[in-house]
N, C-alpha and C positions, 0 to 999 in steps of 0.2 A: 106467227109472220119471221119473231127472231128466231124461232127454236129451226125453222125451215131455212132460215138464214143460214144458219152456225151450223148444221147440219152436216154442208158438205166438209167443208173445214176440220171439224172433227175425226169423219170418215178421212182425208187426208195424210192426217197425222197421225192416225190410228193401222192405216191400212199393212198388213204385213205379208210379206210374196213368201209362199210356199212352197216354191219348187225350188227344195233343195238339193243340191248335187249329191247321189249316193256315193258317193265311192268318200265322203267326208264322214269324221266318227262325232263320238257325241258331245263333245269339247266344237269341234269345227261348226258341226248343225248347229249348236246354241248361240257362235258368236256370229253366225249369218244371218241366223234370224232375228239376234239384236241388231245388228248392222239396217236391217231391211225395215224395222220397227221405227218411223222418225219421231215420232214420243218418245221411244225409249234412247233414242241418240242424241232428243233436244235436252230430255230431263240431264241424261252426263253431261252434254254442255256446259249447263245449269249448273250442274255441282261442280266442275272444275271449275269455273266461275269461283260459287262463292271459297272453295276449297283454296284458289291462287288470292283470292281477296283477303280472306283471314291470317296467311303467309308471308304475303307482299304487305299491308298495311304497319304491323309492329315494327319492318326493317326500315321501312320509309320516312316513319312521320315521326316531326322532331321533336315528342311527346312522348314520354316513359307511362304509362298503365298507374304504375303508383308515384308520379311526380306531379305537385301543384304548381298551379298555377297560381302566383299568390294576390296577382290583377284580377284575375276572370274568375268570381264565384257566382257557379249556378250562373252559368254567361249559356245566353242561346246560342245555336244554330247560327252560325257565321262564317263567313269568308276572307274578311279582315285578319283576324287575332289567329286565324289557322287552327280553330277548333270546331271543325265543321260537322258534328253533332255537336258541338258546347259542352258544357260542363258540368260535373255534380255542385254537391253545393259545399263537397270539400274543395274545389279546383281541377279534381282531375278531369282529363281529356276523355270524353267518350268515347269516339270513335276508336280509340287504341282497346279503350276496354272490354268494346262491341267485338274487336276482331280474335282480342284473348278468349275472349267467351266461347266465340265461335272454334275457336282453336281446340277448349278444353271437350266443346260438346263435340267434335269431329270425333277428336281420342278417344274419347268413351262409345260412342255410337260401331267406328271402327274396331277399335281392339275389343271391346263389348261382344261383337258381332261374330269377330274370330274365338274368340274364348267360346260363345257358344256355341259354335257349328263343331268345335276342335269336342267341347267335353260332350256334347249329346251326342255327335258321330262316335267316338270311341266306347262311352258307356253303352249307345246302341248295342255296339259290335259286341260289347263283350257279355249283355246281358240276352242278346239273343243267341248268340251262339254257346255260352257253356252255364247259363240259367244259374238254379240253387236258391239253397233259402235266403244266401247272401243277397243274392241280388231279388228275389222278392222284397226283404225289408226295406233296401234302398229305394227300391219300385216305390214300394206305400208312402216313402219318407216324400218324394218328389211328389208325389198324389196330394199328400198335403200340406204340403206349400206351395203347389199349383191352384190350393183354392185362398193363399192369403193374398189381400191384393200389394201389389206393389208400393202403390205411391203411400200407402202406409209404412208399410216397414224402411221402404228408404228415407222418410221424412226423420223416423225413428230414428235411424243408424246415424244419419247425417251426425243426429247433434251429439253424436261419442268419435265420430270420426273426423272432425270440422279439417283438420290439416293435410289430409290426404282423400283422392280420389280414387284410390286401388281399392277399397271396400266398396267402391257403385260398381267395378265391375264383377269382383265376384258374385255382390249381390243377381245384378244384372244376367250372368250366363250361369248362378245356383238356380235363377227362376224360370229364365226364357228357353234352356237346354231342355226340358220337358216335351218338349213336341216334335223336335229332333230327335231327340233321342226314340220317342214312340214310334216314329215314323221311321229308325235304321234299322230299331229291334225285329218290328216288324217285318222287311227286307230280310232279314240275317236268320230269322227264323224260315222263313221258306225259302230262300237260297239254300241251307242245312238238310230242308225237308226232299230236295229234289233227287229226283234218280241220279244223276250226272254226280252231285255232290256226296248224295253216301257211298257211290261208285269210287268216289274220287278220298274219300275217309276211307274208306277198307283199305285201299291200296298201299294208304299212307298213315294205318295204324299208327305207328310206332312215330310218329313225325307229325302231329296234331297245330303244330307252326305253322307249318305249311299249307295245311287245311283252312287254317284260319285265315292267314293272309290271300289264301286264292278263295273265300267267301267277304274281305275286307276289300281286292279290287272287284269283284263282280257287283256290290255294295254300290262304291266308288263310281263308277258304269252305269 
């Protein structure tokens, strides 16, 4: 009974219109489909609210993330003292510290994802277009790294890099760029072997940079 009651709601949230105008490009099609997906728009709105909350709370809070309230140690959440999430054992406001932690988590996720896409895309295009024994060695190293559990390596390296989060970015990028690089490498190799691409390479035999740029543009689209 509960499943039959929730089924129309789930269908309404996940319904996506497929009537896409034919005169749009790839990015316009993607944006159009994203706007027509109600669940995706709701998730975007929720994400924006979380980002706004993590950015605005440290600005308007009267307490700092490392400020100690000497009168309120281990305080329960209440509205009279201004500590809406309470305080920890050292008297620091948990609301501000939660928001600061959210900023760090969002920055790691966003910068890490962008780094993964950049490294995976450039390496996939390079390995798919040029190839060679150097690419084979690097590719085998990436396959070995892909078999190592990420959580153990991050925990191990976090004990040595306690004062900076930059190594976490590089660790995430080194481990998660493998799948993107594999997809881009396959697309690049496929485009390189097509007839029009071979003709383009023949006409521009002395301009390999133009040929590589042409394939990169095709992979992007």
